[in-house]
C-alpha angles and dihedrals in degrees: 000000000000121000116241126223118223117246090256099031099167134057127173131216132200126301111265129193130216098015130123125237090279095050097255116139112268119167092193091066110094101173117087114241132203121212112238119194120203122200117206131167116228133192125222089259094050092052093046093045093054092045094047104040112022105119110244096016092118098193106172132197090249088061088061096052101053128084094243118100093184095090094053091048091048091051091048092049089051091048092051093051095044102041126076119213096259093053090042091057090048090048091050091051093047089046092055091046089055096039095050095041096246086123121045108234143155086229093070098100090043092048092050092051090045088052091056090050092048094050091047096045100040102024093230122143119250130202116249114276117235117297090239089068097046092091092048090054089073087068094057112088138167092274093057136265118336120207 
């Protein structure tokens, strides 16, 4: 599942001074920096793979239950900046193995909930989760997961 670059994948912003590589103010930085924006097109699997498996991402179940989308976007941004294409493809394949039940994992419930959040937030289509979880999906509502 390779990621595809848009026809015009890069755009550049104005030169900024005293900012770090992420654009945050940093008076110790003396070199001017230009903001470069990259446009990429991701599948459901590529988004899920980065959110589930990028080392250091630290996405938690509580992040999926709140109304804020900022934490999910922050974790995806981190995953995009930290993961090379080869690892991203591996992560996407592993994520689909977990999400569809092809691979037994303690991440299954988390992956199914994450899949719901991804489809809602990004509007992408997801494959059906395993049939064994279909009944438990009734318990998941807009307010989060009910016990």
